[in-house]
Every structure is written in structure tokens, then in C-alpha cells.
N, CA, C and O atoms as a Tripos MOL2 file, in Angstrom:
@<TRIPOS>MOLECULE
protein
  312   311    78     0     0
PROTEIN
NO_CHARGES

@<TRIPOS>ATOM
      1 N          62.4400   79.9260   64.6990 N.3       1 MET1
      2 CA         61.8380   80.9780   65.7670 C.3       1 MET1
      3 C          62.2360   80.7610   66.9140 C.2       1 MET1
      4 O          62.4400   81.7900   67.5570 O.2       1 MET1
      5 N          62.4860   79.5500   67.5830 N.am      2 ASN2
      6 CA         62.4580   79.2450   68.6620 C.3       2 ASN2
      7 C          64.5730   79.5670   68.7110 C.2       2 ASN2
      8 O          64.8510   80.0730   69.7980 O.2       2 ASN2
      9 N          65.2310   79.4640   68.2520 N.am      3 PHE3
     10 CA         66.3940   79.5040   67.8890 C.3       3 PHE3
     11 C          67.1600   81.5080   68.1590 C.2       3 PHE3
     12 O          67.9640   82.0870   68.8890 O.2       3 PHE3
     13 N          66.1910   81.8330   66.9790 N.am      4 ASP4
     14 CA         65.9770   83.7690   67.0690 C.3       4 ASP4
     15 C          65.3430   83.9350   68.7250 C.2       4 ASP4
     16 O          64.5650   84.7760   68.2770 O.2       4 ASP4
     17 N          65.1260   83.9060   69.6240 N.am      5 THR5
     18 CA         64.3170   83.5350   70.9210 C.3       5 THR5
     19 C          65.3150   83.6270   71.4240 C.2       5 THR5
     20 O          65.8580   84.7320   71.4270 O.2       5 THR5
     21 N          65.8410   82.6980   71.9400 N.am      6 THR6
     22 CA         67.0390   82.1130   73.0180 C.3       6 THR6
     23 C          68.2270   83.2110   72.6460 C.2       6 THR6
     24 O          68.9250   83.6750   73.5470 O.2       6 THR6
     25 N          68.4490   83.6720   70.9850 N.am      7 LEU7
     26 CA         69.5610   84.2730   71.0810 C.3       7 LEU7
     27 C          69.6920   85.6760   72.0300 C.2       7 LEU7
     28 O          70.5520   86.0570   72.8240 O.2       7 LEU7
     29 N          67.9660   86.4580   71.3850 N.am      8 VAL8
     30 CA         67.8910   87.8350   72.3730 C.3       8 VAL8
     31 C          67.3830   87.3820   73.5400 C.2       8 VAL8
     32 O          67.1060   88.2870   74.3260 O.2       8 VAL8
     33 N          67.1260   86.0650   73.9910 N.am      9 VAL9
     34 CA         67.5520   86.1050   74.8880 C.3       9 VAL9
     35 C          68.7350   86.3210   75.8540 C.2       9 VAL9
     36 O          68.6790   87.1750   76.7390 O.2       9 VAL9
     37 N          69.6190   85.6650   75.6980 N.am     10 CYS10
     38 CA         70.5440   85.5430   75.9350 C.3      10 CYS10
     39 C          71.6480   86.5100   76.2830 C.2      10 CYS10
     40 O          72.4500   86.5690   77.2140 O.2      10 CYS10
     41 N          71.2840   87.6550   74.6300 N.am     11 ALA11
     42 CA         71.8770   88.9960   73.9580 C.3      11 ALA11
     43 C          71.4700   89.2640   75.6580 C.2      11 ALA11
     44 O          72.3550   89.0850   76.4950 O.2      11 ALA11
     45 N          70.1310   89.6850   76.0740 N.am     12 ALA12
     46 CA         69.5960   90.8590   77.0670 C.3      12 ALA12
     47 C          70.0720   89.9690   78.7630 C.2      12 ALA12
     48 O          69.4290   90.3500   79.7410 O.2      12 ALA12
     49 N          71.0250   88.9880   78.9660 N.am     13 ILE13
     50 CA         70.8890   88.7000   79.8070 C.3      13 ILE13
     51 C          72.5060   88.5700   79.3070 C.2      13 ILE13
     52 O          72.7810   88.1790   80.4410 O.2      13 ILE13
     53 N          73.4630   88.5550   78.8060 N.am     14 ILE14
     54 CA         75.2220   89.7330   78.8150 C.3      14 ILE14
     55 C          74.7320   90.9180   78.8140 C.2      14 ILE14
     56 O          75.1850   91.6480   79.6960 O.2      14 ILE14
     57 N          73.9550   91.3670   78.1230 N.am     15 LEU15
     58 CA         73.9050   93.0070   78.4790 C.3      15 LEU15
     59 C          73.7390   92.9200   80.1740 C.2      15 LEU15
     60 O          74.6280   93.0190   81.0190 O.2      15 LEU15
     61 N          72.4870   92.7320   80.3370 N.am     16 PHE16
     62 CA         72.8000   92.8690   81.6420 C.3      16 PHE16
     63 C          73.3840   92.9460   82.9850 C.2      16 PHE16
     64 O          73.0970   93.7260   83.8930 O.2      16 PHE16
     65 N          74.6030   91.6270   82.9460 N.am     17 VAL17
     66 CA         74.5680   91.2250   84.0600 C.3      17 VAL17
     67 C          75.8530   91.8700   83.6650 C.2      17 VAL17
     68 O          76.6780   91.6680   84.5560 O.2      17 VAL17
     69 N          76.2970   92.4920   82.7850 N.am     18 SER18
     70 CA         77.5350   93.4090   82.2480 C.3      18 SER18
     71 C          77.4890   95.0560   82.6450 C.2      18 SER18
     72 O          78.2840   95.8160   83.1990 O.2      18 SER18
     73 N          76.0370   95.2100   82.0240 N.am     19 VAL19
     74 CA         76.1730   96.1360   83.2190 C.3      19 VAL19
     75 C          75.9730   96.5400   84.3290 C.2      19 VAL19
     76 O          75.9190   97.7000   84.7400 O.2      19 VAL19
     77 N          75.7770   94.9330   85.2100 N.am     20 VAL20
     78 CA         75.0860   95.9010   86.8730 C.3      20 VAL20
     79 C          76.8070   95.4220   87.5300 C.2      20 VAL20
     80 O          77.3800   96.1780   88.3140 O.2      20 VAL20
     81 N          77.5050   93.9830   87.0290 N.am     21 GLY21
     82 CA         78.9500   94.2160   86.6390 C.3      21 GLY21
     83 C          79.9250   95.2840   87.1780 C.2      21 GLY21
     84 O          80.4820   95.2310   88.2750 O.2      21 GLY21
     85 N          80.0840   96.4840   86.0470 N.am     22 ILE22
     86 CA         80.7900   97.5570   85.4950 C.3      22 ILE22
     87 C          79.7560   98.3750   86.8430 C.2      22 ILE22
     88 O          80.4210   99.2000   87.4690 O.2      22 ILE22
     89 N          79.2900   98.3310   86.9950 N.am     23 SER23
     90 CA         78.1430   99.1690   88.3340 C.3      23 SER23
     91 C          78.3140   99.0020   89.9500 C.2      23 SER23
     92 O          78.5020   99.8860   90.7860 O.2      23 SER23
     93 N          78.1940   97.6320   90.1220 N.am     24 SER24
     94 CA         79.3030   97.7000   90.9460 C.3      24 SER24
     95 C          80.2120   97.5560   91.2730 C.2      24 SER24
     96 O          80.4410   97.6000   92.4820 O.2      24 SER24
     97 N          81.7390   97.1760   89.8490 N.am     25 PHE25
     98 CA         82.7550   97.4670   90.2470 C.3      25 PHE25
     99 C          82.6020   99.2570   91.2570 C.2      25 PHE25
    100 O          82.7390   99.4870   92.4590 O.2      25 PHE25
    101 N          82.2910  100.1460   90.1410 N.am     26 HIS26
    102 CA         82.5560  101.4880   90.5620 C.3      26 HIS26
    103 C          81.5250  101.9940   92.0460 C.2      26 HIS26
    104 O          81.8970  102.8650   92.8330 O.2      26 HIS26
    105 N          80.4570  101.3740   92.1470 N.am     27 ILE27
    106 CA         80.2850  101.8590   93.5320 C.3      27 ILE27
    107 C          80.8050  101.3130   94.3360 C.2      27 ILE27
    108 O          80.8010  101.8620   95.4380 O.2      27 ILE27
    109 N          81.4880  100.0110   94.2030 N.am     28 ASN28
    110 CA         82.3700   99.2690   95.5200 C.3      28 ASN28
    111 C          83.6970   99.9900   95.4160 C.2      28 ASN28
    112 O          84.2440  100.0800   96.5150 O.2      28 ASN28
    113 N          84.3820  100.5380   94.4000 N.am     29 ASP29
    114 CA         85.8040  101.4960   94.3090 C.3      29 ASP29
    115 C          85.5170  103.1980   94.8750 C.2      29 ASP29
    116 O          86.3590  103.9180   95.4110 O.2      29 ASP29
    117 N          84.1150  103.5380   94.5760 N.am     30 ARG30
    118 CA         84.3960  104.7410   95.3510 C.3      30 ARG30
    119 C          83.8840  104.7750   97.1520 C.2      30 ARG30
    120 O          84.1750  105.6630   97.9540 O.2      30 ARG30
    121 N          82.6310  102.8700   97.5720 N.am     31 ILE31
    122 CA         83.0200  102.3510   98.0790 C.3      31 ILE31
    123 C          83.8050  102.7620   99.3920 C.2      31 ILE31
    124 O          83.4070  103.2850  100.4320 O.2      31 ILE31
    125 N          85.3590  102.2420   98.8830 N.am     32 LEU32
    126 CA         86.6280  101.3910   98.8840 C.3      32 LEU32
    127 C          87.2830  102.6780   98.9930 C.2      32 LEU32
    128 O          88.2720  102.5290   99.7120 O.2      32 LEU32
    129 N          87.1670  103.9340   98.5800 N.am     33 MET33
    130 CA         88.1960  105.2150   98.4080 C.3      33 MET33
    131 C          87.4040  106.3300   99.8510 C.2      33 MET33
    132 O          88.1180  107.0390  100.5610 O.2      33 MET33
    133 N          85.6740  106.2370  100.0370 N.am     34 SER34
    134 CA         86.0520  106.7930  100.9190 C.3      34 SER34
    135 C          86.6410  106.3730  102.2340 C.2      34 SER34
    136 O          87.0440  107.0700  103.1650 O.2      34 SER34
    137 N          86.5960  105.0760  102.0920 N.am     35 LYS35
    138 CA         87.2150  104.6260  103.6360 C.3      35 LYS35
    139 C          88.3120  105.2190  103.3260 C.2      35 LYS35
    140 O          88.3040  106.3840  103.7240 O.2      35 LYS35
    141 N          89.7180  104.7750  102.5220 N.am     36 ASN36
    142 CA         90.5080  105.1320  102.9180 C.3      36 ASN36
    143 C          90.7350  106.6610  103.2390 C.2      36 ASN36
    144 O          91.4120  107.0170  104.2040 O.2      36 ASN36
    145 N          89.8630  107.9220  101.9920 N.am     37 VAL37
    146 CA         89.7630  108.9910  102.6360 C.3      37 VAL37
    147 C          89.8900  109.4690  104.1700 C.2      37 VAL37
    148 O          90.6070  110.2610  104.7810 O.2      37 VAL37
    149 N          88.4600  108.2790  104.5990 N.am     38 ASP38
    150 CA         87.9660  108.8870  105.9350 C.3      38 ASP38
    151 C          89.1350  108.1560  107.1840 C.2      38 ASP38
    152 O          89.2700  108.4890  108.3620 O.2      38 ASP38
    153 N          89.9260  106.9770  106.3360 N.am     39 ALA39
    154 CA         91.1460  106.4850  107.4930 C.3      39 ALA39
    155 C          92.2110  107.6160  107.7540 C.2      39 ALA39
    156 O          92.4470  108.1840  108.8200 O.2      39 ALA39
    157 N          93.1730  107.9250  105.7320 N.am     40 ALA40
    158 CA         94.2730  108.9260  106.3020 C.3      40 ALA40
    159 C          93.3740  109.9390  107.1280 C.2      40 ALA40
    160 O          93.8880  110.1190  108.2320 O.2      40 ALA40
    161 N          91.8280  110.8910  106.9060 N.am     41 ILE41
    162 CA         92.0170  111.5130  108.2520 C.3      41 ILE41
    163 C          92.3630  111.8110  108.9170 C.2      41 ILE41
    164 O          92.9600  112.8110  109.3160 O.2      41 ILE41
    165 N          91.8840  110.5180  109.3580 N.am     42 SER42
    166 CA         91.9830  110.2000  111.1900 C.3      42 SER42
    167 C          93.7880  109.8340  112.0230 C.2      42 SER42
    168 O          94.2310  109.5990  113.1470 O.2      42 SER42
    169 N          94.1400  109.9380  111.0670 N.am     43 LYS43
    170 CA         95.6660  109.6610  110.7770 C.3      43 LYS43
    171 C          96.6550  110.5670  110.7220 C.2      43 LYS43
    172 O          97.7110  110.7300  111.3340 O.2      43 LYS43
    173 N          95.8430  111.3610  109.4850 N.am     44 GLY44
    174 CA         96.7120  112.7380  109.4300 C.3      44 GLY44
    175 C          97.3510  113.0590  108.5440 C.2      44 GLY44
    176 O          98.4680  113.5340  108.3370 O.2      44 GLY44
    177 N          96.2470  112.6460  107.8510 N.am     45 ILE45
    178 CA         97.1610  112.2440  106.4940 C.3      45 ILE45
    179 C          96.2270  113.1530  105.0570 C.2      45 ILE45
    180 O          95.1220  112.8440  104.6110 O.2      45 ILE45
    181 N          96.9460  114.0710  104.6960 N.am     46 ASP46
    182 CA         96.5590  114.1120  103.2470 C.3      46 ASP46
    183 C          94.8390  114.0040  102.4530 C.2      46 ASP46
    184 O          95.0660  113.9090  101.2470 O.2      46 ASP46
    185 N          93.5370  113.9880  102.6500 N.am     47 PRO47
    186 CA         92.9960  113.0560  102.0090 C.3      47 PRO47
    187 C          92.8920  113.6990  100.8840 C.2      47 PRO47
    188 O          91.6760  113.8840  100.9260 O.2      47 PRO47
    189 N          93.3560  114.3780   99.5190 N.am     48 LEU48
    190 CA         93.6190  114.9360   98.7970 C.3      48 LEU48
    191 C          94.1450  114.2190   98.0480 C.2      48 LEU48
    192 O          93.7360  113.7960   96.9660 O.2      48 LEU48
    193 N          96.1580  113.8240   99.1730 N.am     49 ALA49
    194 CA         96.6080  113.1190   97.9710 C.3      49 ALA49
    195 C          95.6680  111.2870   97.9060 C.2      49 ALA49
    196 O          95.6470  110.5120   96.9500 O.2      49 ALA49
    197 N          95.0530  111.1220   99.2090 N.am     50 VAL50
    198 CA         94.6590  109.7880   98.9570 C.3      50 VAL50
    199 C          93.4520  109.8320   97.6070 C.2      50 VAL50
    200 O          93.2140  108.9980   96.7340 O.2      50 VAL50
    201 N          92.8050  111.2800   97.9090 N.am     51 ARG51
    202 CA         92.1820  110.9720   96.4390 C.3      51 ARG51
    203 C          92.6050  110.7610   95.3710 C.2      51 ARG51
    204 O          92.1240  109.7650   94.8300 O.2      51 ARG51
    205 N          93.7290  111.5990   94.5220 N.am     52 CYS52
    206 CA         94.0930  111.6980   93.3620 C.3      52 CYS52
    207 C          95.1560  109.9400   93.4620 C.2      52 CYS52
    208 O          95.2460  109.2240   92.4640 O.2      52 CYS52
    209 N          95.4770  109.7570   94.1120 N.am     53 ALA53
    210 CA         95.9560  108.3650   94.7450 C.3      53 ALA53
    211 C          94.7720  107.0050   93.7750 C.2      53 ALA53
    212 O          95.1830  105.8740   93.5170 O.2      53 ALA53
    213 N          93.5550  107.4300   93.4550 N.am     54 TYR54
    214 CA         92.1320  106.8520   92.5740 C.3      54 TYR54
    215 C          92.4370  107.7730   91.6830 C.2      54 TYR54
    216 O          93.3820  107.5100   90.9390 O.2      54 TYR54
    217 N          91.8460  108.8710   91.5420 N.am     55 ALA55
    218 CA         91.9540  109.6590   90.3250 C.3      55 ALA55
    219 C          92.5110  109.3500   88.5830 C.2      55 ALA55
    220 O          93.5460  108.6870   88.6610 O.2      55 ALA55
    221 N          92.2420  109.5510   87.4990 N.am     56 ARG56
    222 CA         92.8840  109.6600   86.3440 C.3      56 ARG56
    223 C          94.1220  110.1450   86.1650 C.2      56 ARG56
    224 O          94.6530  110.6180   87.1700 O.2      56 ARG56
    225 N          94.6700  110.1550   85.2530 N.am     57 GLU57
    226 CA         95.6120  110.8380   85.2270 C.3      57 GLU57
    227 C          95.7860  112.3480   84.0960 C.2      57 GLU57
    228 O          96.9060  112.6400   83.6790 O.2      57 GLU57
    229 N          94.5290  113.2050   83.7020 N.am     58 ASN58
    230 CA         93.9260  113.9480   83.5330 C.3      58 ASN58
    231 C          92.9440  114.6650   84.3590 C.2      58 ASN58
    232 O          92.1280  115.4960   83.9590 O.2      58 ASN58
    233 N          93.1890  114.0870   86.0080 N.am     59 ASP59
    234 CA         91.7750  115.2220   86.5160 C.3      59 ASP59
    235 C          93.0130  116.3950   87.2270 C.2      59 ASP59
    236 O          94.0220  116.3590   87.9320 O.2      59 ASP59
    237 N          92.2460  117.2790   86.5830 N.am     60 VAL60
    238 CA         93.2600  118.9860   86.9860 C.3      60 VAL60
    239 C          93.9190  119.1400   88.1450 C.2      60 VAL60
    240 O          95.1340  119.1670   88.3440 O.2      60 VAL60
    241 N          92.4990  119.2960   89.3320 N.am     61 VAL61
    242 CA         93.0510  118.7530   90.5440 C.3      61 VAL61
    243 C          94.1460  118.4830   90.7590 C.2      61 VAL61
    244 O          95.1750  119.1280   90.9640 O.2      61 VAL61
    245 N          93.8660  117.3870   90.7000 N.am     62 CYS62
    246 CA         96.0660  115.8290   91.2990 C.3      62 CYS62
    247 C          97.0960  116.5410   90.1980 C.2      62 CYS62
    248 O          98.2600  116.4190   90.5820 O.2      62 CYS62
    249 N          96.9880  117.1970   89.0320 N.am     63 VAL63
    250 CA         98.0310  116.8890   88.1360 C.3      63 VAL63
    251 C          98.4040  119.0400   89.1220 C.2      63 VAL63
    252 O          99.6250  119.2020   89.1190 O.2      63 VAL63
    253 N          97.8530  120.0100   89.6140 N.am     64 ALA64
    254 CA         97.9510  120.7280   90.2550 C.3      64 ALA64
    255 C          97.6330  120.7560   91.4390 C.2      64 ALA64
    256 O          97.2770  121.8360   91.9110 O.2      64 ALA64
    257 N          97.6680  119.5660   92.2730 N.am     65 PHE65
    258 CA         98.3570  118.9580   93.6950 C.3      65 PHE65
    259 C          99.3550  118.5080   93.4120 C.2      65 PHE65
    260 O         100.2450  118.7660   94.2230 O.2      65 PHE65
    261 N          99.7480  117.6850   92.2610 N.am     66 ALA66
    262 CA        101.3100  117.8350   92.0370 C.3      66 ALA66
    263 C         102.4840  118.0260   92.0410 C.2      66 ALA66
    264 O         103.5690  117.7060   92.5280 O.2      66 ALA66
    265 N         101.5670  119.1250   90.8240 N.am     67 ALA67
    266 CA        102.6010  120.1520   90.3450 C.3      67 ALA67
    267 C         103.2360  121.5540   91.4120 C.2      67 ALA67
    268 O         104.2170  122.2810   91.2550 O.2      67 ALA67
    269 N         102.0260  121.5040   92.6670 N.am     68 SER68
    270 CA        102.2910  121.8650   93.6740 C.3      68 SER68
    271 C         103.6520  121.5640   94.9200 C.2      68 SER68
    272 O         104.1920  122.2270   95.8060 O.2      68 SER68
    273 N         103.8260  119.6970   94.1650 N.am     69 GLY69
    274 CA        104.7360  119.5850   95.6160 C.3      69 GLY69
    275 C         103.8480  119.0190   96.6690 C.2      69 GLY69
    276 O         104.5180  118.8100   97.6800 O.2      69 GLY69
    277 N         102.8350  118.7530   96.7920 N.am     70 GLY70
    278 CA        101.7880  118.7470   97.6490 C.3      70 GLY70
    279 C         101.0270  119.7530   99.1890 C.2      70 GLY70
    280 O         100.3940  119.6720  100.2420 O.2      70 GLY70
    281 N         101.8220  120.7700   98.0920 N.am     71 ASN71
    282 CA        101.1190  122.5650   99.6390 C.3      71 ASN71
    283 C          99.9940  122.5990   98.6190 C.2      71 ASN71
    284 O         100.4190  123.6630   98.1680 O.2      71 ASN71
    285 N          99.2820  122.4410   98.1130 N.am     72 PHE72
    286 CA         97.8870  122.7480   97.2820 C.3      72 PHE72
    287 C          96.7030  122.6710   98.5830 C.2      72 PHE72
    288 O          96.5960  121.7830   99.4280 O.2      72 PHE72
    289 N          95.6180  124.3000   98.3710 N.am     73 VAL73
    290 CA         95.2510  124.6000   99.0400 C.3      73 VAL73
    291 C          93.6880  124.6030   98.7100 C.2      73 VAL73
    292 O          93.3370  125.5660   99.3910 O.2      73 VAL73
    293 N          92.6280  124.1690   98.1450 N.am     74 LEU74
    294 CA         91.5630  123.9330   97.7900 C.3      74 LEU74
    295 C          90.9470  125.2670   98.1760 C.2      74 LEU74
    296 O          91.0660  125.5220   99.3740 O.2      74 LEU74
    297 N          90.3320  126.1540   97.4640 N.am     75 GLN75
    298 CA         90.0440  127.4850   98.3040 C.3      75 GLN75
    299 C          88.5850  127.8100   97.9380 C.2      75 GLN75
    300 O          88.2600  128.5850   97.0390 O.2      75 GLN75
    301 N          87.8580  127.2210   98.6290 N.am     76 SER76
    302 CA         85.9610  127.7820   97.9020 C.3      76 SER76
    303 C          85.7440  129.3600   98.4230 C.2      76 SER76
    304 O          86.0480  130.2650   99.2000 O.2      76 SER76
    305 N          84.7920  128.7840   97.0830 N.am     77 LYS77
    306 CA         83.7490  130.1170   96.3050 C.3      77 LYS77
    307 C          83.4020  130.6410   97.7410 C.2      77 LYS77
    308 O          83.6370  129.9710   98.7460 O.2      77 LYS77
    309 N          82.7930  131.9560   97.7710 N.am     78 LYS78
    310 CA         82.0460  131.7780   99.2880 C.3      78 LYS78
    311 C          81.8420  133.2660   98.2510 C.2      78 LYS78
    312 O          81.1380  134.1980   98.6400 O.2      78 LYS78
@<TRIPOS>BOND
     1     1     2 1
     2     2     3 1
     3     3     4 2
     4     3     5 am
     5     5     6 1
     6     6     7 1
     7     7     8 2
     8     7     9 am
     9     9    10 1
    10    10    11 1
    11    11    12 2
    12    11    13 am
    13    13    14 1
    14    14    15 1
    15    15    16 2
    16    15    17 am
    17    17    18 1
    18    18    19 1
    19    19    20 2
    20    19    21 am
    21    21    22 1
    22    22    23 1
    23    23    24 2
    24    23    25 am
    25    25    26 1
    26    26    27 1
    27    27    28 2
    28    27    29 am
    29    29    30 1
    30    30    31 1
    31    31    32 2
    32    31    33 am
    33    33    34 1
    34    34    35 1
    35    35    36 2
    36    35    37 am
    37    37    38 1
    38    38    39 1
    39    39    40 2
    40    39    41 am
    41    41    42 1
    42    42    43 1
    43    43    44 2
    44    43    45 am
    45    45    46 1
    46    46    47 1
    47    47    48 2
    48    47    49 am
    49    49    50 1
    50    50    51 1
    51    51    52 2
    52    51    53 am
    53    53    54 1
    54    54    55 1
    55    55    56 2
    56    55    57 am
    57    57    58 1
    58    58    59 1
    59    59    60 2
    60    59    61 am
    61    61    62 1
    62    62    63 1
    63    63    64 2
    64    63    65 am
    65    65    66 1
    66    66    67 1
    67    67    68 2
    68    67    69 am
    69    69    70 1
    70    70    71 1
    71    71    72 2
    72    71    73 am
    73    73    74 1
    74    74    75 1
    75    75    76 2
    76    75    77 am
    77    77    78 1
    78    78    79 1
    79    79    80 2
    80    79    81 am
    81    81    82 1
    82    82    83 1
    83    83    84 2
    84    83    85 am
    85    85    86 1
    86    86    87 1
    87    87    88 2
    88    87    89 am
    89    89    90 1
    90    90    91 1
    91    91    92 2
    92    91    93 am
    93    93    94 1
    94    94    95 1
    95    95    96 2
    96    95    97 am
    97    97    98 1
    98    98    99 1
    99    99   100 2
   100    99   101 am
   101   101   102 1
   102   102   103 1
   103   103   104 2
   104   103   105 am
   105   105   106 1
   106   106   107 1
   107   107   108 2
   108   107   109 am
   109   109   110 1
   110   110   111 1
   111   111   112 2
   112   111   113 am
   113   113   114 1
   114   114   115 1
   115   115   116 2
   116   115   117 am
   117   117   118 1
   118   118   119 1
   119   119   120 2
   120   119   121 am
   121   121   122 1
   122   122   123 1
   123   123   124 2
   124   123   125 am
   125   125   126 1
   126   126   127 1
   127   127   128 2
   128   127   129 am
   129   129   130 1
   130   130   131 1
   131   131   132 2
   132   131   133 am
   133   133   134 1
   134   134   135 1
   135   135   136 2
   136   135   137 am
   137   137   138 1
   138   138   139 1
   139   139   140 2
   140   139   141 am
   141   141   142 1
   142   142   143 1
   143   143   144 2
   144   143   145 am
   145   145   146 1
   146   146   147 1
   147   147   148 2
   148   147   149 am
   149   149   150 1
   150   150   151 1
   151   151   152 2
   152   151   153 am
   153   153   154 1
   154   154   155 1
   155   155   156 2
   156   155   157 am
   157   157   158 1
   158   158   159 1
   159   159   160 2
   160   159   161 am
   161   161   162 1
   162   162   163 1
   163   163   164 2
   164   163   165 am
   165   165   166 1
   166   166   167 1
   167   167   168 2
   168   167   169 am
   169   169   170 1
   170   170   171 1
   171   171   172 2
   172   171   173 am
   173   173   174 1
   174   174   175 1
   175   175   176 2
   176   175   177 am
   177   177   178 1
   178   178   179 1
   179   179   180 2
   180   179   181 am
   181   181   182 1
   182   182   183 1
   183   183   184 2
   184   183   185 am
   185   185   186 1
   186   186   187 1
   187   187   188 2
   188   187   189 am
   189   189   190 1
   190   190   191 1
   191   191   192 2
   192   191   193 am
   193   193   194 1
   194   194   195 1
   195   195   196 2
   196   195   197 am
   197   197   198 1
   198   198   199 1
   199   199   200 2
   200   199   201 am
   201   201   202 1
   202   202   203 1
   203   203   204 2
   204   203   205 am
   205   205   206 1
   206   206   207 1
   207   207   208 2
   208   207   209 am
   209   209   210 1
   210   210   211 1
   211   211   212 2
   212   211   213 am
   213   213   214 1
   214   214   215 1
   215   215   216 2
   216   215   217 am
   217   217   218 1
   218   218   219 1
   219   219   220 2
   220   219   221 am
   221   221   222 1
   222   222   223 1
   223   223   224 2
   224   223   225 am
   225   225   226 1
   226   226   227 1
   227   227   228 2
   228   227   229 am
   229   229   230 1
   230   230   231 1
   231   231   232 2
   232   231   233 am
   233   233   234 1
   234   234   235 1
   235   235   236 2
   236   235   237 am
   237   237   238 1
   238   238   239 1
   239   239   240 2
   240   239   241 am
   241   241   242 1
   242   242   243 1
   243   243   244 2
   244   243   245 am
   245   245   246 1
   246   246   247 1
   247   247   248 2
   248   247   249 am
   249   249   250 1
   250   250   251 1
   251   251   252 2
   252   251   253 am
   253   253   254 1
   254   254   255 1
   255   255   256 2
   256   255   257 am
   257   257   258 1
   258   258   259 1
   259   259   260 2
   260   259   261 am
   261   261   262 1
   262   262   263 1
   263   263   264 2
   264   263   265 am
   265   265   266 1
   266   266   267 1
   267   267   268 2
   268   267   269 am
   269   269   270 1
   270   270   271 1
   271   271   272 2
   272   271   273 am
   273   273   274 1
   274   274   275 1
   275   275   276 2
   276   275   277 am
   277   277   278 1
   278   278   279 1
   279   279   280 2
   280   279   281 am
   281   281   282 1
   282   282   283 1
   283   283   284 2
   284   283   285 am
   285   285   286 1
   286   286   287 1
   287   287   288 2
   288   287   289 am
   289   289   290 1
   290   290   291 1
   291   291   292 2
   292   291   293 am
   293   293   294 1
   294   294   295 1
   295   295   296 2
   296   295   297 am
   297   297   298 1
   298   298   299 1
   299   299   300 2
   300   299   301 am
   301   301   302 1
   302   302   303 1
   303   303   304 2
   304   303   305 am
   305   305   306 1
   306   306   307 1
   307   307   308 2
   308   307   309 am
   309   309   310 1
   310   310   311 1
   311   311   312 2
@<TRIPOS>SUBSTRUCTURE
     1 MET1         2 RESIDUE 1 A MET
     2 ASN2         6 RESIDUE 1 A ASN
     3 PHE3        10 RESIDUE 1 A PHE
     4 ASP4        14 RESIDUE 1 A ASP
     5 THR5        18 RESIDUE 1 A THR
     6 THR6        22 RESIDUE 1 A THR
     7 LEU7        26 RESIDUE 1 A LEU
     8 VAL8        30 RESIDUE 1 A VAL
     9 VAL9        34 RESIDUE 1 A VAL
    10 CYS10       38 RESIDUE 1 A CYS
    11 ALA11       42 RESIDUE 1 A ALA
    12 ALA12       46 RESIDUE 1 A ALA
    13 ILE13       50 RESIDUE 1 A ILE
    14 ILE14       54 RESIDUE 1 A ILE
    15 LEU15       58 RESIDUE 1 A LEU
    16 PHE16       62 RESIDUE 1 A PHE
    17 VAL17       66 RESIDUE 1 A VAL
    18 SER18       70 RESIDUE 1 A SER
    19 VAL19       74 RESIDUE 1 A VAL
    20 VAL20       78 RESIDUE 1 A VAL
    21 GLY21       82 RESIDUE 1 A GLY
    22 ILE22       86 RESIDUE 1 A ILE
    23 SER23       90 RESIDUE 1 A SER
    24 SER24       94 RESIDUE 1 A SER
    25 PHE25       98 RESIDUE 1 A PHE
    26 HIS26      102 RESIDUE 1 A HIS
    27 ILE27      106 RESIDUE 1 A ILE
    28 ASN28      110 RESIDUE 1 A ASN
    29 ASP29      114 RESIDUE 1 A ASP
    30 ARG30      118 RESIDUE 1 A ARG
    31 ILE31      122 RESIDUE 1 A ILE
    32 LEU32      126 RESIDUE 1 A LEU
    33 MET33      130 RESIDUE 1 A MET
    34 SER34      134 RESIDUE 1 A SER
    35 LYS35      138 RESIDUE 1 A LYS
    36 ASN36      142 RESIDUE 1 A ASN
    37 VAL37      146 RESIDUE 1 A VAL
    38 ASP38      150 RESIDUE 1 A ASP
    39 ALA39      154 RESIDUE 1 A ALA
    40 ALA40      158 RESIDUE 1 A ALA
    41 ILE41      162 RESIDUE 1 A ILE
    42 SER42      166 RESIDUE 1 A SER
    43 LYS43      170 RESIDUE 1 A LYS
    44 GLY44      174 RESIDUE 1 A GLY
    45 ILE45      178 RESIDUE 1 A ILE
    46 ASP46      182 RESIDUE 1 A ASP
    47 PRO47      186 RESIDUE 1 A PRO
    48 LEU48      190 RESIDUE 1 A LEU
    49 ALA49      194 RESIDUE 1 A ALA
    50 VAL50      198 RESIDUE 1 A VAL
    51 ARG51      202 RESIDUE 1 A ARG
    52 CYS52      206 RESIDUE 1 A CYS
    53 ALA53      210 RESIDUE 1 A ALA
    54 TYR54      214 RESIDUE 1 A TYR
    55 ALA55      218 RESIDUE 1 A ALA
    56 ARG56      222 RESIDUE 1 A ARG
    57 GLU57      226 RESIDUE 1 A GLU
    58 ASN58      230 RESIDUE 1 A ASN
    59 ASP59      234 RESIDUE 1 A ASP
    60 VAL60      238 RESIDUE 1 A VAL
    61 VAL61      242 RESIDUE 1 A VAL
    62 CYS62      246 RESIDUE 1 A CYS
    63 VAL63      250 RESIDUE 1 A VAL
    64 ALA64      254 RESIDUE 1 A ALA
    65 PHE65      258 RESIDUE 1 A PHE
    66 ALA66      262 RESIDUE 1 A ALA
    67 ALA67      266 RESIDUE 1 A ALA
    68 SER68      270 RESIDUE 1 A SER
    69 GLY69      274 RESIDUE 1 A GLY
    70 GLY70      278 RESIDUE 1 A GLY
    71 ASN71      282 RESIDUE 1 A ASN
    72 PHE72      286 RESIDUE 1 A PHE
    73 VAL73      290 RESIDUE 1 A VAL
    74 LEU74      294 RESIDUE 1 A LEU
    75 GLN75      298 RESIDUE 1 A GLN
    76 SER76      302 RESIDUE 1 A SER
    77 LYS77      306 RESIDUE 1 A LYS
    78 LYS78      310 RESIDUE 1 A LYS
């Protein structure tokens, strides 16, 4: 009985630490990207290029940006 309880508690702790670690990693990644985009805007660098530096290879906006040679303008719907 004691071994089963210990095993369940250890598994719960490992699961909790894993979720917190992965969450903090992704939150920190977004914060750093935001700071880099702000720095790019202040330096006159295209913020979309900075965003695409963090994107995955299947991000449609960044694929279109790369295919256009960096001359891609997002049109907002009105």
C-alpha cells in the first residue's frame, strides 16, 4: 500500500513539473519574440521578418513572405 501511494505521488509530481516546465518555456519564448519584434521596429527592420525567424516551417504567412523575397504586405480586411 505504501509503495503504491509513493508511486502515484511521484508520478503526479513528475507530471506537474513537466507541465510547468513546458509552459514556462513557451511563455518565455513568446516574451523574447515580443522584445525582439519591438527592437526590430525601433531599428527599422521588418517585424514580419523577425516573426518568421521564430516560426515553424509550415507557417503560411512566413512561406508567402519568403516566396515574395521579403516584399510581402499583409492586407487587413475592412
